[in-house]
N, C-alpha and C positions, 0 to 999 in steps of 0.2 A: 609057213607064210608069215606068221606073226613076227618071227625073227627078222625076216627081211624088212617088214614094215618098221620094226623097231630100229633096226640099223639105219635105214634110210631116213628116219625121223631125226636121227642124231647128227646127220651131215647137212649143212646148208646147201641148197640147190637153187639154181636160178629159176625164176618163174617163167614158164614158157606159155605166153599168151599169143593167140593168133592175131594177125594184123587187123582183123575185124573190130577189135576193141578200140583202135585208134578212131574208127568212124563214129563210135559211141560218144566220143568227146564232143562232137558237133551238136547233138541233140539232147544231151542230158546235163545234169548238174555236175558232171565230172570236171567242168571247167574250174570249179571251185577247188577241187582236189589237185588239178594240174597247177593252178596258181599257187596253192599252198606249197606244193613240192618245189616249184620254181623259187618261191620266196625263201624256203628253208635252205635251198642250195645256195642261193645268193648270200644269205646271212652266214652260212658256214664258210663260204669262200672269203667273205670279208673279215670274219673273225681269224681265220687262218692267216690271212695276209697281215692283219694287225699284230698277230702273235709273232710272225716271222720278222716284221719290222722291229718289234720290241727286242727280240733275241739278238738281231743284228746290232742294235744300239747298245745293248749290254755288252756284247762282245767287243765292240770298238771302244766302249768306256773302260773295259778291263785291260785292253791292249794299251790304251793311253796311260792308265795308271801304272802298268808295268814299265812302260818307257820312261815315265817320270821318275820311278824308283831307281831304274838303271842309271839315269842321268844324274840323280843325286849321289848315287854310290860312286860314279866315276869322278864326279866333281870333288868328292871328299878325299 
């Protein structure tokens, strides 16, 4: 039995909470935790979007530099 518990502890498993936990949000201070999770998700998405935009800008700058080098080589 210990081996089974040890093996299962090594693998990430989804948390299986029953739907009754959602009702607890209405009456307790779980609203704070739900708000914190929502804020963290929004920040993560915002940072990921900024990172994607920065990478796209870097890629376009690199392409423009390559095109300029090719134009200089063909002109010479």
